[in-house]
PANU-567887 format. One record per atom (N, C-alpha, C, O): x, y, z; residue in three letters; atom name; residue number from 1. Coordinates in steps of 0.2 Angstrom, whole numbers, plus 5000, padded with zeros to 4 digits. Example, Ala and Ser with C-alpha at 12.3 -4.5 7.8 and 13.67 -1.06 7.14 Angstrom:
! residues 2
u v w type atom seq
5066 4972 5039 ALA N 1
5062 4978 5039 ALA CA 1
5066 4984 5039 ALA C 1
5071 4983 5042 ALA O 1
5064 4989 5035 SER N 2
5068 4995 5036 SER CA 2
5064 5000 5039 SER C 2
5067 5006 5040 SER O 2
END
This chain:
! residues 172
u v w type atom seq
5003 4993 4998 MET N 1
5000 4998 4999 MET CA 1
5005 5007 4999 MET C 1
5008 5010 5004 MET O 1
5004 5009 4994 ALA N 2
5011 5017 4994 ALA CA 2
5005 5021 4996 ALA C 2
5000 5022 4993 ALA O 2
5008 5024 5000 ARG N 3
5006 5032 5003 ARG CA 3
5009 5038 5000 ARG C 3
5014 5041 5003 ARG O 3
5007 5041 4992 LEU N 4
5010 5044 4989 LEU CA 4
5010 5051 4992 LEU C 4
5016 5054 4992 LEU O 4
5005 5053 4995 ASN N 5
5005 5061 4999 ASN CA 5
5007 5063 5005 ASN C 5
5007 5069 5006 ASN O 5
5009 5058 5010 VAL N 6
5011 5058 5014 VAL CA 6
5014 5062 5016 VAL C 6
5018 5058 5019 VAL O 6
5016 5067 5017 THR N 7
5019 5072 5022 THR CA 7
5018 5075 5028 THR C 7
5012 5076 5029 THR O 7
5024 5078 5033 LYS N 8
5021 5078 5037 LYS CA 8
5019 5086 5040 LYS C 8
5023 5091 5041 LYS O 8
5012 5087 5040 LEU N 9
5009 5092 5042 LEU CA 9
5009 5095 5049 LEU C 9
5010 5092 5053 LEU O 9
5009 5103 5050 LYS N 10
5008 5104 5057 LYS CA 10
5001 5106 5059 LYS C 10
4999 5112 5058 LYS O 10
4998 5102 5063 ALA N 11
4992 5104 5064 ALA CA 11
4992 5110 5069 ALA C 11
4986 5111 5070 ALA O 11
4994 5113 5072 SER N 12
4995 5119 5076 SER CA 12
4993 5124 5072 SER C 12
4988 5127 5072 SER O 12
4997 5125 5066 GLU N 13
4996 5130 5060 GLU CA 13
4989 5130 5055 GLU C 13
4987 5135 5051 GLU O 13
4986 5125 5057 LEU N 14
4979 5124 5052 LEU CA 14
4973 5124 5057 LEU C 14
4972 5120 5062 LEU O 14
4969 5127 5054 GLU N 15
4961 5124 5058 GLU CA 15
4956 5120 5057 GLU C 15
4951 5121 5054 GLU O 15
4958 5115 5059 LEU N 16
4954 5111 5060 LEU CA 16
4947 5107 5064 LEU C 16
4947 5106 5070 LEU O 16
4943 5105 5060 LYS N 17
4936 5104 5063 LYS CA 17
4936 5097 5063 LYS C 17
4938 5093 5059 LYS O 17
4931 5095 5069 GLU N 18
4932 5087 5070 GLU CA 18
4926 5086 5071 GLU C 18
4922 5090 5074 GLU O 18
4925 5079 5069 LYS N 19
4919 5077 5068 LYS CA 19
4921 5069 5070 LYS C 19
4925 5065 5068 LYS O 19
4915 5068 5076 VAL N 20
4916 5060 5080 VAL CA 20
4912 5056 5076 VAL C 20
4906 5057 5074 VAL O 20
4916 5049 5075 VAL N 21
4913 5046 5069 VAL CA 21
4909 5041 5072 VAL C 21
4904 5039 5069 VAL O 21
4913 5038 5078 ASN N 22
4910 5031 5082 ASN CA 22
4914 5032 5088 ASN C 22
4920 5033 5089 ASN O 22
4908 5030 5094 VAL N 23
4911 5030 5101 VAL CA 23
4907 5025 5105 VAL C 23
4901 5025 5106 VAL O 23
4913 5019 5108 ARG N 24
4910 5012 5109 ARG CA 24
4912 5009 5116 ARG C 24
4917 5009 5119 ARG O 24
4907 5007 5117 ARG N 25
4909 5005 5125 ARG CA 25
4913 4997 5125 ARG C 25
4909 4992 5125 ARG O 25
4919 4995 5125 VAL N 26
4921 4992 5126 VAL CA 26
4922 4988 5134 VAL C 26
4922 4992 5139 VAL O 26
4922 4982 5134 ALA N 27
4923 4978 5142 ALA CA 27
4931 4973 5140 ALA C 27
4933 4970 5136 ALA O 27
4934 4974 5146 LYS N 28
4941 4968 5148 LYS CA 28
4937 4966 5154 LYS C 28
4935 4970 5158 LYS O 28
4938 4958 5153 VAL N 29
4935 4954 5157 VAL CA 29
4941 4953 5160 VAL C 29
4946 4951 5157 VAL O 29
4940 4954 5170 THR N 30
4946 4950 5174 THR CA 30
4943 4945 5178 THR C 30
4938 4942 5176 THR O 30
4947 4943 5183 LYS N 31
4945 4938 5189 LYS CA 31
4939 4942 5191 LYS C 31
4934 4939 5191 LYS O 31
4939 4950 5193 GLY N 32
4936 4951 5198 GLY CA 32
4928 4953 5193 GLY C 32
4923 4953 5196 GLY O 32
4928 4953 5188 GLY N 33
4922 4955 5182 GLY CA 33
4925 4959 5178 GLY C 33
4931 4958 5178 GLY O 33
4920 4963 5175 ARG N 34
4923 4968 5168 ARG CA 34
4925 4973 5170 ARG C 34
4926 4975 5176 ARG O 34
4928 4977 5165 THR N 35
4929 4983 5166 THR CA 35
4930 4985 5161 THR C 35
4934 4983 5157 THR O 35
4926 4991 5161 PHE N 36
4921 4996 5155 PHE CA 36
4926 5003 5152 PHE C 36
4928 5007 5156 PHE O 36
4928 5004 5146 SER N 37
4930 5008 5144 SER CA 37
4928 5010 5137 SER C 37
4926 5006 5134 SER O 37
4930 5017 5134 PHE N 38
4926 5020 5128 PHE CA 38
4933 5020 5124 PHE C 38
4939 5022 5125 PHE O 38
4930 5017 5118 SER N 39
4933 5019 5113 SER CA 39
4931 5024 5108 SER C 39
4925 5023 5107 SER O 39
4934 5030 5104 ALA N 40
4932 5033 5100 ALA CA 40
4935 5036 5095 ALA C 40
4940 5040 5095 ALA O 40
4932 5034 5090 THR N 41
4935 5036 5082 THR CA 41
4934 5042 5080 THR C 41
4928 5043 5079 THR O 41
4940 5049 5077 VAL N 42
4937 5054 5076 VAL CA 42
4941 5058 5070 VAL C 42
4947 5057 5069 VAL O 42
4938 5062 5066 VAL N 43
4939 5063 5057 VAL CA 43
4941 5071 5061 VAL C 43
4938 5074 5065 VAL O 43
4947 5072 5059 VAL N 44
4949 5080 5057 VAL CA 44
4949 5081 5049 VAL C 44
4949 5077 5045 VAL O 44
4950 5087 5049 GLY N 45
4950 5091 5043 GLY CA 45
4949 5098 5043 GLY C 45
4946 5101 5047 GLY O 45
4953 5101 5037 ASN N 46
4952 5108 5039 ASN CA 46
4946 5110 5030 ASN C 46
4944 5116 5029 ASN O 46
4943 5105 5027 GLY N 47
4941 5107 5023 GLY CA 47
4942 5110 5017 GLY C 47
4938 5112 5014 GLY O 47
4949 5109 5015 ASN N 48
4954 5112 5010 ASN CA 48
4959 5107 5009 ASN C 48
4965 5109 5008 ASN O 48
4957 5100 5008 GLY N 49
4963 5096 5007 GLY CA 49
4967 5092 5011 GLY C 49
4972 5088 5009 GLY O 49
4966 5093 5017 ILE N 50
4970 5091 5024 ILE CA 50
4965 5086 5029 ILE C 50
4961 5089 5033 ILE O 50
4965 5079 5028 VAL N 51
4960 5077 5033 VAL CA 51
4966 5070 5037 VAL C 51
4970 5066 5034 VAL O 51
4964 5069 5042 GLY N 52
4966 5065 5047 GLY CA 52
4962 5060 5051 GLY C 52
4956 5063 5053 GLY O 52
4963 5055 5052 GLU N 53
4959 5051 5060 GLU CA 53
4964 5049 5062 GLU C 53
4969 5048 5060 GLU O 53
4959 5047 5070 GLY N 54
4963 5045 5077 GLY CA 54
4959 5040 5079 GLY C 54
4955 5038 5075 GLY O 54
4961 5037 5084 LEU N 55
4956 5034 5089 LEU CA 55
4961 5034 5096 LEU C 55
4968 5034 5097 LEU O 55
4954 5036 5101 GLY N 56
4958 5036 5107 GLY CA 56
4953 5031 5113 GLY C 56
4947 5029 5112 GLY O 56
4957 5030 5117 LYS N 57
4953 5025 5120 LYS CA 57
4955 5028 5129 LYS C 57
4961 5029 5131 LYS O 57
4948 5028 5132 ALA N 58
4950 5031 5140 ALA CA 58
4944 5029 5144 ALA C 58
4938 5031 5142 ALA O 58
4944 5027 5150 ARG N 59
4938 5024 5155 ARG CA 59
4932 5032 5154 ARG C 59
4927 5030 5157 ARG O 59
4932 5037 5153 GLU N 60
4928 5043 5150 GLU CA 60
4927 5045 5142 GLU C 60
4932 5045 5139 GLU O 60
4922 5047 5140 VAL N 61
4920 5046 5134 VAL CA 61
4924 5053 5131 VAL C 61
4927 5054 5126 VAL O 61
4923 5058 5136 GLN N 62
4928 5064 5134 GLN CA 62
4933 5064 5133 GLN C 62
4936 5067 5128 GLN O 62
4938 5060 5138 GLU N 63
4945 5058 5138 GLU CA 63
4947 5055 5131 GLU C 63
4951 5057 5127 GLU O 63
4943 5051 5130 ALA N 64
4943 5046 5124 ALA CA 64
4942 5052 5117 ALA C 64
4946 5052 5112 ALA O 64
4938 5055 5118 ILE N 65
4937 5059 5112 ILE CA 65
4943 5064 5110 ILE C 65
4945 5065 5105 ILE O 65
4946 5068 5116 GLN N 66
4952 5069 5117 GLN CA 66
4959 5067 5113 GLN C 66
4962 5070 5109 GLN O 66
4959 5062 5115 LYS N 67
4965 5057 5114 LYS CA 67
4965 5056 5108 LYS C 67
4970 5056 5104 LYS O 67
4958 5054 5105 ALA N 68
4957 5054 5095 ALA CA 68
4957 5060 5093 ALA C 68
4958 5060 5087 ALA O 68
4955 5066 5096 ILE N 69
4959 5071 5093 ILE CA 69
4964 5072 5092 ILE C 69
4966 5074 5086 ILE O 69
4968 5070 5096 ASP N 70
4976 5072 5095 ASP CA 70
4979 5066 5093 ASP C 70
4984 5067 5089 ASP O 70
4977 5061 5093 ASP N 71
4979 5056 5088 ASP CA 71
4978 5058 5081 ASP C 71
4982 5058 5077 ASP O 71
4972 5061 5079 ALA N 72
4969 5063 5073 ALA CA 72
4975 5068 5068 ALA C 72
4977 5068 5062 ALA O 72
4977 5071 5073 LYS N 73
4980 5078 5072 LYS CA 73
4989 5076 5070 LYS C 73
4993 5080 5067 LYS O 73
4990 5072 5073 LYS N 74
4997 5066 5072 LYS CA 74
4995 5064 5063 LYS C 74
5001 5063 5060 LYS O 74
4990 5062 5060 ASN N 75
4991 5057 5055 ASN CA 75
4989 5060 5050 ASN C 75
4987 5056 5046 ASN O 75
4988 5066 5049 LEU N 76
4986 5071 5045 LEU CA 76
4990 5069 5037 LEU C 76
4996 5068 5036 LEU O 76
4983 5070 5032 VAL N 77
4986 5068 5025 VAL CA 77
4984 5073 5020 VAL C 77
4978 5075 5020 VAL O 77
4988 5074 5016 SER N 78
4983 5080 5010 SER CA 78
4981 5077 5005 SER C 78
4985 5072 5003 SER O 78
4975 5078 5002 VAL N 79
4972 5076 4998 VAL CA 79
4972 5080 4990 VAL C 79
4969 5086 4991 VAL O 79
4973 5079 4985 PRO N 80
4973 5084 4980 PRO CA 80
4966 5083 4977 PRO C 80
4964 5079 4973 PRO O 80
4963 5090 4980 ILE N 81
4955 5092 4976 ILE CA 81
4953 5096 4971 ILE C 81
4953 5102 4973 ILE O 81
4951 5094 4962 PHE N 82
4951 5096 4958 PHE CA 82
4943 5100 4954 PHE C 82
4940 5098 4948 PHE O 82
4942 5102 4956 LYS N 83
4936 5107 4954 LYS CA 83
4931 5103 4959 LYS C 83
4927 5099 4957 LYS O 83
4931 5104 4964 GLY N 84
4927 5103 4972 GLY CA 84
4926 5096 4972 GLY C 84
4922 5094 4976 GLY O 84
4929 5091 4966 THR N 85
4929 5083 4968 THR CA 85
4937 5080 4965 THR C 85
4941 5083 4963 THR O 85
4936 5073 4967 ILE N 86
4943 5072 4965 ILE CA 86
4945 5069 4958 ILE C 86
4940 5067 4955 ILE O 86
4952 5069 4955 PRO N 87
4955 5071 4949 PRO CA 87
4953 5061 4946 PRO C 87
4954 5061 4940 PRO O 87
4951 5055 4949 HIS N 88
4951 5050 4946 HIS CA 88
4947 5046 4949 HIS C 88
4944 5048 4954 HIS O 88
4945 5038 4947 VAL N 89
4943 5035 4951 VAL CA 89
4949 5032 4955 VAL C 89
4955 5032 4952 VAL O 89
4948 5030 4959 GLN N 90
4951 5028 4965 GLN CA 90
4948 5021 4969 GLN C 90
4942 5021 4969 GLN O 90
4953 5016 4973 HIS N 91
4950 5011 4977 HIS CA 91
4955 5010 4982 HIS C 91
4961 5010 4981 HIS O 91
4951 5010 4988 GLY N 92
4956 5010 4994 GLY CA 92
4955 5002 4995 GLY C 92
4951 4999 4992 GLY O 92
4958 4999 5003 LYS N 93
4956 4993 5006 LYS CA 93
4961 4993 5012 LYS C 93
4968 4994 5012 LYS O 93
4958 4993 5016 PHE N 94
4960 4992 5025 PHE CA 94
4957 4983 5027 PHE C 94
4952 4981 5025 PHE O 94
4960 4981 5030 GLY N 95
4958 4975 5030 GLY CA 95
4951 4972 5028 GLY C 95
4952 4969 5023 GLY O 95
4945 4971 5029 ALA N 96
4941 4967 5026 ALA CA 96
4937 4973 5023 ALA C 96
4933 4972 5018 ALA O 96
4938 4980 5024 SER N 97
4934 4985 5021 SER CA 97
4937 4987 5014 SER C 97
4944 4987 5014 SER O 97
4933 4987 5009 LYS N 98
4935 4990 5002 LYS CA 98
4930 4996 5001 LYS C 98
4924 4996 5004 LYS O 98
4933 5003 4998 VAL N 99
4930 5007 4994 VAL CA 99
4931 5007 4988 VAL C 99
4935 5004 4985 VAL O 99
4927 5013 4985 MET N 100
4927 5015 4979 MET CA 100
4927 5022 4976 MET C 100
4921 5023 4976 MET O 100
4929 5026 4975 LEU N 101
4929 5033 4975 LEU CA 101
4926 5035 4970 LEU C 101
4931 5035 4966 LEU O 101
4922 5038 4967 LYS N 102
4921 5041 4960 LYS CA 102
4921 5049 4960 LYS C 102
4920 5053 4965 LYS O 102
4923 5052 4953 PRO N 103
4922 5059 4953 PRO CA 103
4916 5062 4951 PRO C 103
4916 5062 4945 PRO O 103
4912 5065 4954 ALA N 104
4905 5068 4951 ALA CA 104
4906 5074 4949 ALA C 104
4911 5077 4951 ALA O 104
4901 5076 4945 THR N 105
4899 5081 4943 THR CA 105
4897 5088 4948 THR C 105
4895 5088 4954 THR O 105
4897 5094 4944 GLN N 106
4897 5100 4950 GLN CA 106
4890 5099 4951 GLN C 106
4885 5098 4947 GLN O 106
4888 5100 4958 GLY N 107
4881 5099 4962 GLY CA 107
4878 5092 4964 GLY C 107
4872 5092 4966 GLY O 107
4881 5089 4963 THR N 108
4881 5081 4964 THR CA 108
4880 5081 4971 THR C 108
4875 5078 4974 THR O 108
4885 5083 4976 GLY N 109
4887 5082 4982 GLY CA 109
4890 5077 4985 GLY C 109
4891 5073 4980 GLY O 109
4893 5074 4992 VAL N 110
4894 5070 4994 VAL CA 110
4891 5064 4996 VAL C 110
4890 5062 5002 VAL O 110
4888 5059 4990 ILE N 111
4884 5053 4990 ILE CA 111
4890 5046 4995 ILE C 111
4894 5041 4993 ILE O 111
4888 5047 5001 ALA N 112
4892 5041 5003 ALA CA 112
4889 5040 5010 ALA C 112
4886 5045 5013 ALA O 112
4891 5033 5013 GLY N 113
4886 5031 5020 GLY CA 113
4892 5032 5025 GLY C 113
4898 5031 5023 GLY O 113
4888 5034 5031 GLY N 114
4891 5033 5038 GLY CA 114
4899 5037 5037 GLY C 114
4900 5043 5036 GLY O 114
4906 5031 5039 SER N 115
4909 5037 5041 SER CA 115
4914 5038 5036 SER C 115
4919 5042 5037 SER O 115
4913 5036 5029 MET N 116
4917 5040 5023 MET CA 116
4914 5045 5020 MET C 116
4917 5049 5016 MET O 116
4908 5047 5023 ARG N 117
4905 5053 5022 ARG CA 117
4908 5058 5028 ARG C 117
4910 5064 5027 ARG O 117
4909 5056 5033 ALA N 118
4914 5062 5036 ALA CA 118
4921 5061 5033 ALA C 118
4920 5066 5030 ALA O 118
4925 5060 5032 VAL N 119
4929 5059 5029 VAL CA 119
4930 5064 5023 VAL C 119
4935 5068 5023 VAL O 119
4927 5063 5020 LEU N 120
4926 5065 5012 LEU CA 120
4923 5073 5015 LEU C 120
4926 5078 5013 LEU O 120
4919 5074 5019 GLU N 121
4917 5081 5020 GLU CA 121
4923 5085 5025 GLU C 121
4924 5091 5025 GLU O 121
4925 5080 5029 SER N 122
4931 5084 5034 SER CA 122
4936 5086 5027 SER C 122
4940 5090 5029 SER O 122
4937 5084 5021 ALA N 123
4943 5082 5017 ALA CA 123
4942 5090 5011 ALA C 123
4945 5093 5006 ALA O 123
4935 5091 5014 GLY N 124
4933 5096 5009 GLY CA 124
4931 5097 5000 GLY C 124
4931 5101 4997 GLY O 124
4930 5089 5000 ILE N 125
4927 5088 4993 ILE CA 125
4919 5088 4993 ILE C 125
4915 5086 4997 ILE O 125
4918 5092 4988 LYS N 126
4911 5094 4987 LYS CA 126
4906 5089 4984 LYS C 126
4900 5090 4985 LYS O 126
4907 5085 4980 ASP N 127
4905 5080 4973 ASP CA 127
4908 5076 4973 ASP C 127
4912 5077 4969 ASP O 127
4907 5069 4976 VAL N 128
4910 5062 4974 VAL CA 128
4903 5057 4975 VAL C 128
4898 5058 4979 VAL O 128
4904 5052 4972 LEU N 129
4900 5045 4971 LEU CA 129
4906 5040 4976 LEU C 129
4912 5039 4974 LEU O 129
4903 5038 4981 ALA N 130
4907 5032 4985 ALA CA 130
4905 5028 4987 ALA C 130
4900 5029 4989 ALA O 130
4908 5020 4987 LYS N 131
4903 5015 4990 LYS CA 131
4906 5011 4994 LYS C 131
4910 5008 4991 LYS O 131
4905 5010 5000 SER N 132
4908 5004 5003 SER CA 132
4906 4999 5002 SER C 132
4900 4997 5001 SER O 132
4911 4995 5002 LEU N 133
4911 4987 5000 LEU CA 133
4915 4980 5003 LEU C 133
4921 4979 5001 LEU O 133
4912 4977 5006 GLY N 134
4916 4971 5011 GLY CA 134
4914 4973 5018 GLY C 134
4908 4973 5021 GLY O 134
4919 4974 5021 GLY N 135
4918 4975 5031 GLY CA 135
4914 4981 5031 GLY C 135
4914 4986 5026 GLY O 135
4912 4981 5037 SER N 136
4909 4988 5038 SER CA 136
4910 4993 5045 SER C 136
4907 4998 5048 SER O 136
4916 4989 5045 ASN N 137
4918 4992 5054 ASN CA 137
4919 5000 5051 ASN C 137
4921 5001 5045 ASN O 137
4918 5004 5056 PRO N 138
4919 5010 5054 PRO CA 138
4925 5015 5052 PRO C 138
4926 5019 5049 PRO O 138
4931 5010 5058 ALA N 139
4938 5010 5059 ALA CA 139
4941 5008 5051 ALA C 139
4944 5012 5047 ALA O 139
4938 5003 5050 ASN N 140
4943 5002 5044 ASN CA 140
4939 5004 5037 ASN C 140
4941 5002 5032 ASN O 140
4934 5006 5039 VAL N 141
4930 5008 5033 VAL CA 141
4934 5017 5032 VAL C 141
4936 5018 5026 VAL O 141
4936 5021 5036 ILE N 142
4940 5027 5038 ILE CA 142
4947 5026 5036 ILE C 142
4950 5031 5033 ILE O 142
4951 5017 5038 LYS N 143
4959 5020 5036 LYS CA 143
4956 5017 5028 LYS C 143
4959 5021 5024 LYS O 143
4952 5014 5025 ALA N 144
4953 5013 5015 ALA CA 144
4950 5017 5013 ALA C 144
4949 5017 5007 ALA O 144
4946 5023 5018 THR N 145
4945 5030 5013 THR CA 145
4952 5033 5013 THR C 145
4954 5035 5008 THR O 145
4955 5033 5017 LEU N 146
4960 5039 5019 LEU CA 146
4965 5035 5012 LEU C 146
4967 5038 5007 LEU O 146
4967 5027 5015 SER N 147
4970 5026 5011 SER CA 147
4971 5027 5002 SER C 147
4976 5027 4998 SER O 147
4963 5028 5000 ALA N 148
4963 5027 4992 ALA CA 148
4964 5035 4991 ALA C 148
4966 5036 4986 ALA O 148
4962 5041 4994 LEU N 149
4964 5046 4994 LEU CA 149
4971 5048 4994 LEU C 149
4974 5051 4989 LEU O 149
4974 5046 4999 SER N 150
4982 5046 5000 SER CA 150
4985 5045 4995 SER C 150
4990 5047 4993 SER O 150
4981 5039 4990 GLU N 151
4986 5038 4982 GLU CA 151
4981 5041 4976 GLU C 151
4981 5038 4971 GLU O 151
4978 5048 4978 LEU N 152
4976 5052 4972 LEU CA 152
4981 5055 4968 LEU C 152
4985 5059 4972 LEU O 152
4983 5055 4963 ARG N 153
4987 5059 4960 ARG CA 153
4985 5066 4958 ARG C 153
4979 5067 4955 ARG O 153
4988 5071 4959 ASP N 154
4987 5079 4958 ASP CA 154
4987 5080 4950 ASP C 154
4993 5081 4948 ASP O 154
4982 5080 4945 PRO N 155
4981 5084 4938 PRO CA 155
4987 5088 4937 PRO C 155
4991 5085 4934 PRO O 155
4988 5094 4939 TYR N 156
4993 5096 4938 TYR CA 156
5001 5093 4936 TYR C 156
5004 5094 4931 TYR O 156
5003 5088 4944 THR N 157
5008 5083 4943 THR CA 157
5011 5080 4938 THR C 157
5017 5080 4935 THR O 157
5003 5078 4936 VAL N 158
5005 5070 4931 VAL CA 158
5005 5074 4923 VAL C 158
5009 5071 4918 VAL O 158
5001 5080 4923 SER N 159
5002 5084 4916 SER CA 159
5009 5086 4915 SER C 159
5012 5086 4910 SER O 159
5012 5087 4921 ARG N 160
5019 5091 4922 ARG CA 160
5024 5086 4921 ARG C 160
5029 5087 4918 ARG O 160
5022 5080 4924 ASN N 161
5028 5074 4923 ASN CA 161
5028 5069 4915 ASN C 161
5033 5067 4912 ASN O 161
5021 5069 4914 ARG N 162
5021 5066 4906 ARG CA 162
5020 5072 4902 ARG C 162
5020 5070 4896 ARG O 162
5020 5079 4902 THR N 163
5024 5084 4896 THR CA 163
5017 5083 4891 THR C 163
5018 5083 4885 THR O 163
5010 5082 4893 VAL N 164
5005 5082 4891 VAL CA 164
5001 5089 4893 VAL C 164
5003 5092 4898 VAL O 164
4995 5090 4889 ALA N 165
4990 5095 4892 ALA CA 165
4988 5096 4896 ALA C 165
4988 5089 4897 ALA O 165
4985 5098 4901 LEU N 166
4981 5098 4908 LEU CA 166
4974 5094 4906 LEU C 166
4970 5091 4910 LEU O 166
4973 5097 4898 GLU N 167
4966 5094 4896 GLU CA 167
4962 5086 4897 GLU C 167
4957 5084 4899 GLU O 167
4972 5084 4893 LYS N 168
4969 5077 4893 LYS CA 168
4971 5070 4898 LYS C 168
4972 5064 4897 LYS O 168
4972 5075 4904 VAL N 169
4974 5072 4909 VAL CA 169
4968 5070 4913 VAL C 169
4964 5074 4915 VAL O 169
4967 5063 4913 PHE N 170
4961 5062 4917 PHE CA 170
4953 5066 4915 PHE C 170
4948 5067 4919 PHE O 170
4954 5067 4908 LYS N 171
4949 5068 4904 LYS CA 171
4945 5074 4907 LYS C 171
4939 5075 4907 LYS O 171
4951 5079 4910 GLY N 172
4950 5085 4914 GLY CA 172
4947 5089 4912 GLY C 172
4947 5094 4915 GLY O 172
END
């Protein structure tokens, strides 16, 4: 799984918005009974091509969410956005979860389910068709979506590398 767009981004310099995707109560079984704690999955993004996801675990919900936000700010990915959508069709996979992302015409909106929608909206993508295939675990769907987004190629860079006009790249 190649990550092409991974660069260290400073979260302190960005205006990031958080979206809590999933909060679950988990139990650890011990000799004395069950010990309950909470697991939270959060997506952060600036709405302009930068998005990240994080997982936090704690005994209290608020602590778990805060840990997830801190983790998400450490895992930021840059996403190329072209005319409000993604430049080309892309597939992503993580665990049993598979996702398919397709560019859409202007005015279509974000057509995606559950946790994929949170990632795409946080990234600032306005028009996209997305389908989740295989596993439906929200954490794995988010990671598969981020895998697909991180492998997107910017049309300007592709046209420069191929020495081809921008109009001929990705039917742009």
